[in-house]
C-alpha positions as CSV (number, residue, x, y, z in Angstrom):
1,L,84.5,142.6,90.3
2,Q,87.4,140.5,89.3
3,G,89.8,140.1,86.5
4,F,93.3,139.9,85.1
5,F,95.4,143.1,84.7
6,T,98.9,143.8,83.5
7,A,101.3,146.4,84.7
8,N,104.1,147.2,82.3
9,V,106.5,148.3,85.0
10,T,109.5,149.4,82.8
11,S,108.3,153.0,82.8
12,L,107.1,153.2,86.4
13,T,108.7,155.3,89.1
14,V,109.4,154.2,92.6
15,D,107.1,155.7,95.3
16,T,104.4,156.7,92.8
17,D,100.9,155.2,92.8
18,Y,99.6,153.3,89.7
19,I,96.1,152.2,89.1
20,I,96.0,148.5,88.3
21,S,92.2,148.1,88.1
22,S,89.4,150.6,88.2
23,H,85.6,150.3,88.5
24,Q,83.0,153.0,88.7
25,V,79.9,152.0,90.8
26,P,76.9,152.7,88.5
27,A,74.9,155.8,89.4
28,G,71.2,155.5,89.8
29,T,68.7,156.5,87.1
30,A,65.1,157.4,87.0
31,A,64.3,153.7,86.3
32,V,66.9,152.0,88.5
33,P,68.0,153.4,91.8
34,G,71.7,153.4,92.6
35,R,73.2,150.9,95.0
36,S,76.4,151.1,97.0
37,L,79.2,148.5,96.7
38,Y,80.1,146.8,99.9
39,V,83.6,145.3,99.7
40,Y,84.3,142.7,102.4
41,G,87.7,141.6,101.2
42,V,90.1,141.2,98.3
43,T,92.5,138.6,96.9
44,I,95.5,139.7,94.8
45,E,97.9,137.3,93.1
46,A,100.8,138.5,90.9
47,V,103.0,136.7,88.4
48,N,106.2,137.9,86.6
49,T,105.4,137.9,82.9
50,G,108.3,140.0,81.6
51,A,112.0,139.4,81.6
52,V,114.0,138.2,84.7
53,V,113.4,140.8,87.3
54,G,116.9,142.2,87.3
55,A,119.8,143.3,89.5
56,T,117.6,143.9,92.6
57,A,114.4,142.4,93.9
58,M,111.1,144.1,93.1
59,T,108.9,145.1,96.0
60,W,105.5,146.9,96.0
61,V,102.6,147.6,98.2
62,M,99.0,147.1,97.1
63,S,96.1,149.2,98.4
64,L,92.5,150.0,97.6
65,A,91.4,153.5,96.7
66,G,87.7,154.2,96.8
67,G,84.9,156.7,97.3
68,H,86.4,159.3,94.9
69,T,84.3,161.0,92.3
70,A,86.9,161.1,89.5
71,V,89.1,158.4,88.1
72,S,92.3,160.3,89.1
73,L,94.0,159.4,92.4
74,A,94.8,163.1,92.7
75,T,91.1,164.1,93.0
76,A,90.9,166.7,95.8
77,E,88.2,167.0,98.5
78,G,85.9,169.8,97.5
79,A,82.3,171.0,97.5
80,T,81.4,168.8,94.5
81,T,84.3,166.2,94.5
82,K,85.6,163.6,96.9
83,A,89.2,162.5,97.4
84,P,90.0,158.7,97.4
85,R,89.9,156.9,100.7
86,R,92.8,154.4,101.1
87,M,92.9,150.9,102.5
88,P,96.3,149.1,102.6
89,I,96.2,145.5,101.4
90,G,99.8,144.3,101.7
91,V,103.3,144.0,100.3
92,Q,104.4,141.7,97.5
93,S,107.8,141.0,96.0
94,L,109.7,139.1,93.4
95,A,113.3,138.0,93.8
96,A,116.0,139.5,91.5
97,T,116.3,136.0,89.9
98,A,112.5,135.6,89.3
99,A,112.0,134.3,85.8
100,I,108.8,134.6,83.7
101,G,106.0,132.6,85.3
102,I,107.3,133.0,88.9
103,A,104.6,134.1,91.4
104,A,105.1,137.1,93.6
105,T,105.0,136.4,97.3
106,P,102.9,136.4,99.3
107,R,99.4,135.9,97.8
108,L,97.4,138.6,99.4
109,A,94.0,137.6,100.8
110,V,92.5,140.2,103.1
111,K,89.1,140.2,104.9
112,F,88.0,143.5,106.3
113,S,86.5,143.8,109.8
114,S,84.0,146.2,108.4
115,P,83.1,146.7,104.7
116,F,84.8,149.2,102.5
117,V,81.8,151.1,101.1
118,V,81.7,152.8,97.7
119,H,78.6,154.8,96.8
120,P,76.9,155.2,93.4
121,G,79.0,157.2,90.9
122,E,82.2,156.7,92.9
123,F,85.3,154.7,91.9
124,I,87.1,151.8,93.5
125,Q,90.6,151.0,92.3
126,T,93.4,148.6,93.1
127,V,96.6,150.6,93.4
128,M,100.3,149.5,93.2
129,R,103.2,151.5,94.6
130,L,106.7,150.3,93.8
131,W,109.0,150.5,96.7
132,S,112.2,149.1,95.1
133,F,112.9,148.2,91.5
134,T,115.6,148.5,88.9
135,S,114.1,148.9,85.5
136,V,114.5,146.0,83.0
137,A,113.3,146.1,79.4
138,S,109.9,144.4,78.9
139,Q,109.3,143.9,82.6
140,A,105.6,143.2,83.3
141,I,103.5,141.9,86.2
142,R,100.2,140.2,85.6
143,F,97.6,140.5,88.5
144,A,94.6,138.3,89.3
145,I,92.3,140.4,91.5
146,A,89.1,139.3,93.0
147,F,86.8,141.2,95.3
148,D,84.5,139.7,97.9
149,A,81.8,142.3,97.4
150,Q,78.1,142.9,96.7
151,Y,75.8,145.7,95.8
152,E,73.2,146.7,98.4
């Protein structure tokens, strides 16, 4: 569970959650039983890949959402559905003068005291919520996300 993901932030709104990466834990079959995903930690690095950030610094919070039965973060708790459980990861930012190729600070590397468990058929997502930002044409952030996780 790792990869590179791009968020084109020019159309994003402050204080709204955006899914940066998403993975559905495979459900079991008659031939292969389902296994739960145990996440012990996550590392998130971000780099400015668009224009200079703009008139103000860009700040966002990263979190994990997991355990929900539909891809939407708005999934409600119900008889046949589960809402996402949230785990805050940390805050990152880019200075207003950050040019293309500048890394956001800090690099987030979080180890959990107990695993974040996602069961078969459920989703785990990395989520970004902008806290401050002034939109700039062609603004994009590239994320490198790696989970310390295993199926059990």
